[in-house]
Every structure is written in structure tokens, then in C-alpha cells.
C-alpha positions, 0 to 999 in steps of 0.5 A: 499499499502507497500513501502520499500525503500532499500539504496543499500543493497546486499543480498545473497540467500543461501539454502532458507536463505536470508542474508545481506551482505556488510557493516552494515551502510545501512539503509531502510524505510518502509511505510504502507498506508491505514492502516485497522487495528492497535493494541497496546499491551505489548511487553517483559517486557519493550516494547510496540508494535503497529502493523498496517495491510493494507486490502492486508495483508501487516503489520508493527510492531513497538517496542517502549520503555515506553517513546516513546510510551507516547510521541505517546499517547500524541501527538495523544491526542493533534492532536486530540483536534487541528486537522480537521482530527479527526472531 
């Protein structure tokens, strides 16, 4: 399941292209549940990309810098050691 919470965005559809119009101080949240596959790979020279996909073909990609990627890896290792989720 994919959810997208877009806070007061205004879009313009012109010549087949979708464009955000208005102030650039907006925010959005995307969530993907029931992930069926996840992949981690290099992205350019300075990033790591995590790609997650559900069984409906919805996909989210996140590009992280090396420090943030290392933090995520450490947190997963710690959670695996301490949580019943991994039992």
C-alpha cells in the first residue's frame, strides 16, 4: 500500500506535463507498506540508493549520503540484536 500526503500543493497540467505552481515552502510525506523487495546500491559517486517495492509495483527510492547510510545500517544491526521482530 502506498500513501502520499501532500499539503496544499497546486499543480498545473500543461501540454502533458505536470508542474507544481505556487510557493516552494510546501511539504509531502510518502509511505510504502508491505514491502515485497528492497535493494541497496551505489548511486553516483557519493550516495547510496535504497529502493523498496510492494507487490502492486509501487516503488520508493531514497538516496542517502555515506554517513546517513552507515547510521541506518548500524540501527538495523542494533534492532536485529534487540527486537523480537527479527526472531
